[in-house]
C-alpha positions as CSV (number, residue, x, y, z in Angstrom):
1,M,-1.5,-24.9,-17.0
2,S,-3.9,-22.0,-17.4
3,L,-4.2,-18.3,-16.6
4,S,-7.4,-16.4,-16.4
5,W,-8.6,-13.1,-15.0
6,E,-11.7,-11.2,-14.2
7,T,-12.3,-7.6,-13.1
8,L,-14.7,-6.7,-10.2
9,E,-15.8,-3.3,-9.2
10,L,-15.2,-3.0,-5.5
11,H,-17.0,-0.3,-3.5
12,T,-15.9,1.6,-0.5
13,A,-18.3,1.9,2.4
14,Q,-18.2,5.7,2.0
15,P,-16.6,8.0,-0.5
16,F,-12.8,7.9,-0.1
17,G,-11.2,11.3,-0.7
18,I,-7.6,12.4,-1.0
19,A,-6.0,15.6,-2.3
20,R,-6.3,14.5,-6.0
21,W,-9.8,12.9,-6.1
22,T,-12.7,11.3,-4.3
23,H,-13.9,7.9,-5.5
24,S,-16.3,5.1,-4.3
25,V,-15.8,2.5,-7.0
26,Y,-12.4,0.7,-7.6
27,P,-12.1,-1.8,-10.5
28,R,-9.7,-4.6,-9.4
29,T,-8.5,-7.4,-11.7
30,F,-8.0,-10.8,-10.1
31,V,-5.6,-13.3,-11.8
32,T,-5.8,-17.1,-11.3
33,F,-2.9,-19.4,-12.4
34,T,-3.8,-23.1,-12.3
35,Q,-1.4,-26.0,-12.7
36,D,-1.5,-29.6,-11.5
37,G,-4.8,-28.9,-9.7
38,V,-3.3,-26.1,-7.6
39,R,-4.4,-22.5,-8.0
40,G,-2.4,-19.3,-7.3
41,Q,-4.1,-15.9,-7.2
42,G,-3.1,-12.3,-7.5
43,E,-4.7,-8.9,-7.7
44,A,-4.1,-5.9,-9.9
45,A,-5.0,-2.6,-8.1
46,P,-4.4,0.1,-10.8
47,N,-3.9,3.7,-9.9
48,A,-4.1,6.4,-12.5
49,F,-1.3,8.4,-10.8
50,Y,1.1,5.6,-11.7
51,G,-0.3,5.4,-15.3
52,E,-2.7,2.5,-14.9
53,T,-6.4,2.0,-15.3
54,R,-8.8,-1.0,-15.6
55,A,-8.4,-0.7,-19.4
56,T,-4.6,-0.8,-19.3
57,V,-4.6,-3.8,-17.0
58,E,-7.1,-5.7,-19.1
59,G,-5.2,-4.7,-22.3
60,V,-1.7,-5.7,-21.1
61,L,-2.5,-9.0,-19.3
62,P,-2.8,-11.0,-22.6
63,L,0.7,-9.7,-23.5
64,L,2.2,-10.5,-20.1
65,S,0.5,-13.7,-19.4
66,G,3.0,-15.9,-21.3
67,A,5.7,-14.7,-18.9
68,L,4.3,-17.0,-16.2
69,E,5.7,-20.3,-17.5
70,D,7.2,-21.9,-14.4
71,P,5.8,-20.6,-11.1
72,W,9.0,-21.6,-9.3
73,D,11.2,-19.5,-11.6
74,W,10.7,-16.1,-10.0
75,D,13.9,-14.5,-11.5
76,G,12.8,-15.8,-14.9
77,L,9.3,-14.3,-14.4
78,G,10.8,-10.9,-13.7
79,A,13.1,-11.1,-16.8
80,R,10.3,-12.2,-19.1
81,L,7.9,-9.5,-17.8
82,A,10.7,-6.9,-18.4
83,A,11.3,-8.3,-21.9
84,R,7.7,-8.1,-22.8
85,M,7.0,-4.7,-21.3
86,P,10.1,-2.9,-20.1
87,Q,8.3,-0.1,-18.3
88,G,4.9,0.5,-16.6
89,H,2.0,-1.7,-15.7
90,P,3.2,-2.4,-12.1
91,S,-0.2,-3.6,-10.8
92,A,-0.6,-6.1,-13.7
93,R,2.9,-7.4,-13.0
94,C,2.0,-7.5,-9.3
95,A,-1.0,-9.8,-10.0
96,L,1.2,-12.2,-11.9
97,E,4.0,-12.2,-9.2
98,M,1.3,-12.7,-6.5
99,A,-0.2,-15.6,-8.4
100,A,3.2,-17.3,-8.8
101,V,4.2,-17.0,-5.2
102,D,0.7,-18.1,-4.0
103,W,0.8,-21.1,-6.3
104,C,4.2,-22.2,-5.0
105,A,3.2,-21.7,-1.3
106,R,0.0,-23.7,-1.8
107,A,1.8,-26.4,-3.7
108,V,4.0,-27.1,-0.6
109,G,1.2,-26.3,1.9
110,R,2.9,-23.3,3.5
111,P,2.0,-19.7,4.1
112,A,3.6,-17.4,1.6
113,W,5.6,-15.5,4.2
114,Q,7.3,-18.7,5.2
115,L,8.1,-19.5,1.6
116,L,9.7,-16.0,1.3
117,G,11.8,-16.7,4.5
118,L,10.2,-13.9,6.4
119,S,10.0,-13.4,10.2
120,P,7.0,-14.7,12.1
121,L,7.1,-11.6,14.3
122,P,3.7,-9.9,15.0
123,L,2.7,-7.3,12.3
124,P,2.9,-3.6,13.2
125,E,-0.5,-2.2,14.0
126,S,-2.1,-0.7,10.9
127,S,-3.3,2.8,10.7
128,Y,-6.9,3.5,9.7
129,T,-7.5,6.2,7.2
130,V,-9.6,9.4,7.7
131,S,-10.3,10.5,4.2
132,I,-10.9,14.1,3.1
133,A,-14.5,15.2,3.6
134,A,-16.3,18.0,5.3
135,L,-14.6,18.8,8.6
136,D,-17.5,17.4,10.7
137,D,-17.4,14.2,8.7
138,M,-13.7,13.8,9.3
139,R,-14.3,14.4,13.0
140,R,-16.9,11.6,12.9
141,Q,-14.5,9.2,11.0
142,A,-11.8,9.8,13.6
143,R,-14.2,9.5,16.6
144,E,-15.7,6.3,15.3
145,A,-12.4,4.7,14.5
146,A,-11.0,5.5,17.9
147,A,-14.2,4.1,19.5
148,R,-13.7,0.8,17.5
149,G,-10.2,0.5,19.1
150,H,-7.9,1.9,16.3
151,R,-4.8,3.3,17.9
152,A,-3.3,4.9,14.7
153,L,-5.1,7.2,12.3
154,K,-3.8,8.2,8.9
155,V,-5.3,11.6,8.0
156,K,-5.5,12.6,4.4
157,L,-4.7,16.3,3.8
158,G,-4.3,18.7,0.9
159,T,-7.1,21.1,1.5
160,D,-7.1,24.9,2.1
161,H,-7.8,24.2,5.8
162,D,-5.3,21.5,6.7
163,E,-4.3,23.2,10.0
164,A,-7.9,23.1,11.2
165,I,-8.3,19.5,10.3
166,V,-5.1,18.4,12.2
167,E,-6.1,20.4,15.3
168,A,-9.7,19.1,15.2
169,L,-8.7,15.5,14.8
170,R,-6.1,15.7,17.5
171,G,-8.8,17.1,19.8
172,E,-11.3,14.4,18.7
173,A,-8.8,11.5,19.3
174,P,-6.2,12.7,21.7
175,G,-4.8,9.2,22.5
176,V,-4.1,7.9,19.0
177,A,-1.0,8.0,16.9
178,L,-1.6,10.6,14.1
179,R,0.0,10.0,10.7
180,V,-0.5,12.6,8.0
181,D,-0.6,12.1,4.3
182,A,-0.5,15.2,2.0
183,N,-0.4,13.1,-1.2
184,A,2.1,15.6,-2.8
185,A,-0.4,18.5,-2.5
186,W,1.6,21.1,-0.6
187,T,3.9,23.9,-1.8
188,R,7.2,24.3,-0.1
189,P,6.1,27.3,2.0
190,Q,2.9,25.5,2.9
191,A,4.7,22.4,3.9
192,R,7.2,24.4,6.0
193,R,4.3,26.0,7.9
194,M,2.5,22.6,8.4
195,L,5.6,21.1,9.9
196,D,5.1,23.2,13.0
197,V,1.4,22.3,13.2
198,L,2.3,18.6,12.9
199,A,4.9,18.8,15.6
200,A,2.5,20.6,17.9
201,A,-0.1,17.9,17.2
202,R,2.4,15.1,18.0
203,A,2.1,13.7,14.5
204,E,4.0,10.4,14.2
205,L,5.1,11.1,10.5
206,V,4.1,13.0,7.4
207,E,3.9,11.3,4.1
208,Q,4.8,12.9,0.8
209,P,4.3,16.6,1.5
210,L,5.6,17.9,-1.8
211,A,5.4,17.0,-5.5
212,A,6.9,13.6,-6.4
213,G,9.9,15.0,-8.3
214,D,10.8,17.6,-5.7
215,L,13.6,15.8,-3.9
216,E,15.5,19.0,-3.1
217,G,12.4,20.4,-1.4
218,H,11.9,17.2,0.6
219,A,15.6,17.2,1.6
220,A,15.3,20.8,2.8
221,L,12.1,20.0,4.8
222,R,13.8,17.0,6.3
223,G,16.6,19.2,7.6
224,V,14.3,21.2,9.7
225,S,11.5,18.7,10.5
226,A,10.9,17.2,13.9
227,V,8.5,14.8,12.2
228,P,9.8,11.9,10.0
229,I,9.1,12.5,6.3
230,V,8.1,9.4,4.3
231,A,8.1,9.0,0.5
232,D,5.1,7.6,-1.3
233,E,4.4,9.2,-4.7
234,S,8.2,9.8,-5.2
235,L,8.7,6.0,-5.1
236,H,7.7,4.3,-8.4
237,H,10.3,1.6,-8.9
238,V,12.7,-0.5,-6.8
239,G,15.5,1.5,-8.4
240,D,14.2,4.8,-6.9
241,V,14.9,3.7,-3.3
242,L,18.6,4.6,-2.9
243,A,18.1,8.1,-4.4
244,L,15.3,8.8,-1.9
245,A,17.5,8.2,1.1
246,R,19.0,11.7,0.8
247,A,15.6,13.3,0.9
248,F,13.4,11.2,3.2
249,D,13.4,9.4,6.5
250,G,11.4,6.5,5.2
251,V,9.5,5.0,2.3
252,N,6.0,3.6,1.8
253,L,6.1,0.3,-0.1
254,K,3.0,-0.7,-2.1
255,L,3.0,-3.9,-4.0
256,A,0.7,-2.6,-6.7
257,K,3.1,0.3,-7.6
258,L,6.3,-1.6,-7.3
259,G,5.3,-4.6,-9.4
260,G,4.6,-7.3,-6.8
261,P,5.7,-8.9,-3.5
262,L,9.1,-10.0,-4.9
263,Q,9.9,-6.4,-6.1
264,A,8.6,-5.0,-2.8
265,L,10.9,-7.3,-0.9
266,R,13.8,-6.1,-2.9
267,A,12.8,-2.5,-2.2
268,L,12.5,-3.3,1.5
269,R,16.0,-4.7,1.7
270,L,17.5,-1.8,-0.3
271,A,15.7,0.7,2.1
272,R,17.1,-1.0,5.1
273,A,20.6,-1.0,3.6
274,A,20.2,2.7,3.0
275,G,19.1,3.3,6.6
276,L,15.5,4.2,5.8
277,Q,12.5,3.4,7.9
278,V,9.8,1.4,6.1
279,M,6.0,1.5,5.9
280,M,4.1,-1.3,4.2
281,G,1.2,0.4,2.5
282,C,-1.6,-0.5,0.2
283,M,-4.2,0.8,-2.3
284,I,-7.9,0.3,-1.9
285,E,-7.8,-3.4,-2.6
286,S,-9.4,-6.7,-1.4
287,S,-8.1,-8.9,1.4
288,L,-6.1,-10.8,-1.3
289,G,-3.9,-7.8,-2.0
290,I,-3.8,-6.9,1.7
291,A,-2.7,-10.4,2.6
292,A,0.2,-10.3,0.2
293,A,1.3,-6.9,1.7
294,A,0.9,-8.3,5.2
295,A,3.3,-11.2,4.4
296,L,6.1,-8.5,4.2
297,A,4.8,-6.2,6.9
298,G,6.5,-8.0,9.8
299,A,9.8,-6.6,8.5
300,C,8.5,-3.0,8.5
301,D,8.3,-0.2,11.0
302,W,4.8,0.9,10.2
303,A,1.8,-0.7,8.5
304,D,-0.9,1.0,6.5
305,L,-3.0,-1.9,5.4
306,D,-6.6,-0.8,5.9
307,G,-7.6,-0.9,2.2
308,A,-9.9,-3.9,2.6
309,L,-11.3,-2.5,5.9
310,L,-12.7,0.4,3.9
311,L,-14.6,-1.8,1.5
312,A,-18.3,-2.6,1.5
313,D,-17.9,-5.7,-0.6
314,D,-14.6,-7.4,-0.1
315,P,-14.6,-10.5,-2.3
316,Y,-12.0,-12.4,-0.2
317,A,-12.2,-13.7,3.4
318,G,-9.7,-15.0,5.8
319,L,-8.0,-12.0,7.4
320,E,-8.5,-11.6,11.2
321,W,-8.5,-8.0,12.5
322,T,-8.8,-6.7,16.0
323,A,-9.3,-3.0,15.3
324,G,-6.0,-2.1,13.5
325,Q,-4.1,-5.2,14.5
326,L,-4.0,-7.8,11.7
327,A,-3.1,-11.4,12.7
328,R,-0.5,-12.9,10.4
329,P,-2.4,-15.3,8.0
330,V,-1.6,-18.9,8.7
331,G,-3.3,-20.7,5.8
332,P,-1.4,-21.8,2.7
333,G,-0.4,-19.2,0.1
334,W,-1.6,-15.7,1.0
335,G,-4.1,-17.3,3.5
336,V,-7.3,-15.9,2.1
337,E,-10.1,-17.5,0.0
338,R,-12.7,-16.2,-2.4
339,R,-16.1,-15.8,-0.8
């Protein structure tokens, strides 16, 4: 039995801008667990907003690695991870969970989604992200995505001209579903004004309009909004889900912030029990991370899994896309392989 990891710097095809920052380089740490000649792989996609960086991932993995003793003991893995590091480091934990599940699925020659007992239903069509840039460039992003066949766009907002962006992109791509993500950048009055703009633009949903901790503000918006409001930054842990049900219509689940596919599956089931709609989301990550999220996406209402599509140098291959429609991986494990 062995566990190893390496960090690669992945590059987006063009700068990727949201309300908080714009980046083109994303360090991602890939974990490989090997036992009895079978390899399981996982990916850590750290995000500074959730307290992680390349340095924290590389620093904590030696402390967490001993938790992966028996890849079949998923409850034990979670307990040992919690014992070693009670809080934080969700993407490092995610990489270890992913590696355990991948190893088990490969050991029995089955896709991971089958091992997890999930539905073979087609995946919801993924949105394609239009990131923050100059307005003409955002118009170009939307126009080119629609021309490639994408039927759902996710528009990043959080500028001083968000209304103009929404109106311009709706005019540029009148036939697509428009999903909006403010990444917690709006004030309450700004969000209230934008709700009318989004309704007029026939937006399908708005993600995280207010600061992560402002549940009262989100609940008030939800009371007057014609557009569903979805939590992203407000959701850090599985235990957050039930509290969010009073303030949001749905939640965006990301494996890298929740601690892995098993934790995300717990969050998904809690969200359903609370009557919430569910989006399966992602960070900027390789096809390995996207494949793990896709395994759960068939049980969700929306998919936002374009992280690997935005890369110029995806180190994994095996996902089959037709514009925004991802085919469910059929190979063993997560169904992707290193190039």
